MARMI-849942 format. One record per residue: residue number from 1; residue in one letter; x, y, z of N, C-alpha, C in turn. Coordinates in Angstrom, 2 decimals, always signed. Example, Ala and Ser with C-alpha at 12.3 -4.5 7.8 and 13.67 -1.06 7.14 Angstrom:
residues 2
n/res/n.u/n.v/n.w/ca.u/ca.v/ca.w/c.u/c.v/c.w
1/a/+13.19/-5.69/+7.80/+12.30/-4.50/+7.80/+13.20/-3.30/+7.80
2/s/+12.85/-2.25/+7.08/+13.67/-1.06/+7.14/+12.90/+0.03/+7.87
This chain:
residues 103
n/res/n.u/n.v/n.w/ca.u/ca.v/ca.w/c.u/c.v/c.w
1/x/+28.69/+8.06/-25.27/+27.38/+8.19/-24.70/+26.91/+6.82/-24.22
2/x/+26.37/+6.79/-23.03/+25.88/+5.54/-22.48/+24.41/+5.35/-22.84
3/x/+24.09/+4.12/-23.12/+22.69/+3.79/-23.34/+22.32/+2.69/-22.37
4/x/+21.08/+2.67/-21.99/+20.64/+1.64/-21.06/+19.13/+1.52/-21.14
5/x/+18.66/+0.54/-20.45/+17.23/+0.35/-20.41/+16.76/+0.41/-18.97
6/x/+15.54/+0.75/-18.83/+14.92/+0.82/-17.52/+13.64/+0.00/-17.61
7/x/+13.64/-1.16/-17.00/+12.48/-2.04/-17.07/+11.53/-1.74/-15.91
8/x/+10.32/-1.41/-16.24/+9.31/-1.16/-15.21/+8.76/-2.47/-14.69
9/x/+8.54/-2.53/-13.40/+7.95/-3.71/-12.76/+6.57/-3.31/-12.25
10/x/+5.59/-3.48/-13.09/+4.24/-3.06/-12.74/+3.59/-4.04/-11.78
11/x/+2.97/-3.46/-10.77/+2.23/-4.23/-9.77/+1.24/-3.28/-9.10
12/x/+0.23/-3.80/-8.43/-0.69/-2.92/-7.71/+0.07/-2.11/-6.64
13/x/-0.14/-0.82/-6.64/+0.54/+0.10/-5.73/-0.47/+1.08/-5.16
14/x/-0.35/+1.39/-3.88/-1.16/+2.45/-3.27/-0.39/+3.75/-3.42
15/x/-0.82/+4.60/-4.33/-0.12/+5.87/-4.59/-0.09/+6.75/-3.35
16/x/-1.15/+6.71/-2.54/-1.19/+7.51/-1.31/-0.09/+7.08/-0.34
17/x/+0.18/+5.78/-0.27/+1.24/+5.28/+0.60/+2.61/+5.72/+0.09
18/x/+2.79/+5.72/-1.22/+4.06/+6.17/-1.80/+4.27/+7.65/-1.50
19/x/+3.22/+8.45/-1.64/+3.31/+9.87/-1.32/+3.66/+10.06/+0.16
20/x/+3.06/+9.28/+1.04/+3.36/+9.38/+2.48/+4.83/+9.11/+2.75
21/x/+5.40/+8.11/+2.09/+6.83/+7.80/+2.25/+7.70/+8.94/+1.76
22/x/+7.34/+9.51/+0.62/+8.09/+10.63/+0.05/+8.06/+11.81/+1.01
23/x/+6.89/+12.11/+1.56/+6.77/+13.24/+2.47/+7.59/+13.03/+3.73
24/x/+7.63/+11.81/+4.22/+8.44/+11.51/+5.40/+9.91/+11.80/+5.11
25/x/+10.36/+11.47/+3.92/+11.76/+11.72/+3.53/+12.06/+13.20/+3.37
26/x/+11.08/+14.02/+3.03/+11.30/+15.45/+2.78/+11.04/+16.33/+3.99
27/x/+10.43/+15.79/+5.04/+10.06/+16.62/+6.20/+11.27/+17.30/+6.85
28/x/+12.38/+16.61/+6.96/+13.56/+17.21/+7.60/+14.08/+18.39/+6.79
29/x/+14.17/+18.21/+5.47/+14.63/+19.30/+4.60/+13.68/+20.49/+4.70
30/x/+12.38/+20.20/+4.72/+11.38/+21.27/+4.84/+11.49/+21.97/+6.19
31/x/+11.71/+21.21/+7.24/+11.81/+21.79/+8.59/+13.01/+22.73/+8.70
32/x/+14.10/+22.40/+8.04/+15.29/+23.27/+8.06/+14.98/+24.65/+7.48
33/x/+14.05/+24.70/+6.55/+13.67/+25.98/+5.92/+12.34/+26.50/+6.48
34/x/+11.86/+25.85/+7.53/+10.60/+26.22/+8.18/+9.43/+26.22/+7.19
35/x/+9.42/+25.21/+6.34/+8.36/+25.05/+5.35/+7.36/+24.04/+5.89
36/x/+6.11/+24.40/+5.82/+5.03/+23.51/+6.24/+4.58/+22.68/+5.05
37/x/+4.48/+21.37/+5.24/+3.96/+20.50/+4.20/+2.55/+20.08/+4.59
38/x/+1.60/+20.38/+3.74/+0.20/+20.02/+3.96/-0.19/+18.95/+2.95
39/x/-1.03/+18.04/+3.37/-1.51/+17.00/+2.47/-3.02/+17.11/+2.36
40/x/-3.51/+17.12/+1.15/-4.95/+17.13/+0.88/-5.25/+15.93/+0.01
41/x/-6.26/+15.17/+0.41/-6.65/+14.06/-0.43/-8.14/+13.81/-0.29
42/x/-8.68/+13.26/-1.35/-10.09/+12.91/-1.36/-10.22/+11.50/-0.83
43/x/-11.08/+11.30/+0.15/-11.30/+9.98/+0.70/-10.20/+9.55/+1.63
44/x/-10.37/+8.36/+2.18/-9.40/+7.86/+3.15/-8.78/+6.54/+2.72
45/x/-9.33/+5.90/+1.72/-8.83/+4.60/+1.30/-7.61/+4.72/+0.41
46/x/-7.10/+3.57/+0.01/-5.93/+3.56/-0.88/-6.28/+4.13/-2.26
47/x/-5.28/+4.64/-2.92/-5.42/+5.12/-4.30/-4.62/+4.13/-5.14
48/x/-5.29/+3.08/-5.58/-4.62/+1.97/-6.24/-4.27/+2.28/-7.70
49/x/-3.06/+1.90/-8.06/-2.56/+2.04/-9.42/-1.85/+0.75/-9.82
50/x/-1.74/+0.54/-11.09/-0.86/-0.50/-11.60/+0.38/+0.23/-12.08
51/x/+1.44/+0.17/-11.28/+2.63/+0.98/-11.56/+3.87/+0.33/-10.96
52/x/+5.01/+0.87/-11.30/+6.28/+0.47/-10.70/+6.47/+1.34/-9.46
53/x/+6.44/+0.73/-8.28/+6.50/+1.48/-7.02/+7.76/+2.34/-6.93
54/x/+8.90/+1.78/-7.32/+10.16/+2.52/-7.24/+10.15/+3.73/-8.17
55/x/+9.70/+3.55/-9.40/+9.64/+4.65/-10.35/+8.65/+5.72/-9.89
56/x/+7.51/+5.29/-9.37/+6.52/+6.23/-8.87/+7.10/+7.04/-7.71
57/x/+7.83/+6.38/-6.83/+8.49/+7.07/-5.72/+9.50/+8.10/-6.20
58/x/+10.22/+7.76/-7.27/+11.20/+8.70/-7.82/+10.50/+9.93/-8.39
59/x/+9.39/+9.72/-9.10/+8.66/+10.84/-9.70/+8.06/+11.72/-8.62
60/x/+7.34/+11.11/-7.68/+6.74/+11.89/-6.59/+7.81/+12.56/-5.74
61/x/+8.92/+11.85/-5.52/+10.01/+12.43/-4.73/+10.59/+13.66/-5.38
62/x/+10.79/+13.59/-6.69/+11.31/+14.75/-7.41/+10.34/+15.92/-7.36
63/x/+9.06/+15.62/-7.50/+8.03/+16.65/-7.46/+8.04/+17.39/-6.13
64/x/+8.04/+16.64/-5.04/+8.00/+17.25/-3.70/+9.33/+17.91/-3.38
65/x/+10.43/+17.27/-3.73/+11.75/+17.86/-3.48/+11.87/+19.23/-4.15
66/x/+11.43/+19.33/-5.40/+11.49/+20.61/-6.10/+10.57/+21.65/-5.46
67/x/+9.41/+21.23/-5.02/+8.49/+22.17/-4.37/+9.12/+22.72/-3.10
68/x/+9.77/+21.87/-2.31/+10.43/+22.33/-1.09/+11.62/+23.21/-1.44
69/x/+12.39/+22.78/-2.42/+13.60/+23.52/-2.81/+13.29/+24.94/-3.30
70/x/+12.21/+25.08/-4.06/+11.91/+26.38/-4.67/+10.86/+27.19/-3.90
71/x/+10.41/+26.66/-2.78/+9.46/+27.39/-1.95/+10.21/+28.45/-1.15
72/x/+9.53/+29.50/-0.81/+10.17/+30.54/+0.00/+10.35/+30.05/+1.44
73/x/+11.32/+30.63/+2.14/+11.55/+30.31/+3.55/+10.26/+30.57/+4.33
74/x/+9.91/+29.67/+5.22/+8.68/+29.73/+6.02/+7.42/+29.65/+5.15
75/x/+7.54/+29.03/+3.99/+6.41/+28.89/+3.09/+5.61/+27.62/+3.37
76/x/+4.72/+27.33/+2.45/+3.87/+26.15/+2.55/+3.92/+25.40/+1.23
77/x/+4.05/+24.09/+1.32/+3.94/+23.21/+0.17/+2.72/+22.33/+0.41
78/x/+1.80/+22.35/-0.53/+0.60/+21.53/-0.42/+0.69/+20.40/-1.43
79/x/+0.51/+19.19/-0.95/+0.51/+18.01/-1.82/-0.91/+17.50/-1.88
80/x/-1.45/+17.43/-3.08/-2.81/+16.93/-3.28/-2.75/+15.62/-4.04
81/x/-3.46/+14.63/-3.55/-3.55/+13.36/-4.28/-5.03/+13.02/-4.38
82/x/-5.44/+12.72/-5.61/-6.85/+12.45/-5.83/-7.02/+11.58/-7.07
83/x/-8.17/+10.95/-7.16/-8.51/+10.15/-8.33/-9.15/+11.07/-9.36
84/x/-8.82/+10.81/-10.60/-9.40/+11.55/-11.71/-9.75/+10.51/-12.77
85/x/-10.94/+9.96/-12.65/-11.31/+8.86/-13.54/-10.50/+7.63/-13.22
86/x/-9.80/+7.11/-14.21/-8.98/+5.92/-13.97/-7.56/+6.27/-13.52
87/x/-7.25/+7.54/-13.42/-5.92/+7.99/-13.06/-5.87/+8.48/-11.61
88/x/-4.69/+8.43/-11.03/-4.43/+9.06/-9.75/-3.54/+10.26/-10.05
89/x/-3.83/+11.36/-9.46/-3.04/+12.57/-9.70/-2.40/+13.00/-8.39
90/x/-1.18/+13.46/-8.49/-0.48/+14.01/-7.35/+0.06/+15.36/-7.78
91/x/-0.35/+16.40/-7.09/+0.11/+17.75/-7.38/+0.88/+18.27/-6.19
92/x/+1.97/+18.92/-6.43/+2.75/+19.54/-5.38/+2.76/+21.03/-5.66
93/x/+2.18/+21.80/-4.74/+1.97/+23.21/-4.98/+2.77/+24.06/-4.00
94/x/+3.42/+25.07/-4.51/+4.17/+25.99/-3.67/+3.23/+27.12/-3.28
95/x/+3.04/+27.29/-2.00/+2.17/+28.36/-1.52/+0.70/+28.08/-1.73
96/x/+0.35/+26.94/-2.29/-1.05/+26.58/-2.48/-1.81/+27.50/-3.42
97/x/-1.10/+28.16/-4.33/-1.74/+29.17/-5.18/-2.31/+28.61/-6.47
98/x/-2.10/+27.34/-6.76/-2.57/+26.76/-8.00/-3.61/+25.70/-7.67
99/x/-4.70/+25.70/-8.39/-5.73/+24.68/-8.20/-5.75/+23.77/-9.40
100/x/-5.96/+22.47/-9.19/-6.04/+21.57/-10.34/-7.29/+21.85/-11.13
101/x/-7.17/+21.85/-12.44/-8.35/+22.04/-13.29/-9.02/+20.70/-13.46
102/x/-10.31/+20.71/-13.33/-11.07/+19.47/-13.51/-12.07/+19.68/-14.61
103/x/-12.31/+18.63/-15.41/-13.27/+18.75/-16.51/-14.68/+18.91/-15.99
């Protein structure tokens, strides 16, 4: 069994920009299945986080990739990014049928 470490490199990151990059990478795969990707976000400014940009991209990428992969042909994937207190949230929804619960 292999063991290893993964060191996070935390720095200020615009989560909205990372999501935009992820979506650009997934658009071709979505287009092959005629899936529409919609983006919903609150506000227009950056969504700043203290995070590892590469790790955040991997997490968001996996989230969107799975939504596209498991969406029906000619379906819709909605990606929502919003602030929730001190956190930034990114939701990837298949068919837009789930709404984020807010306190």
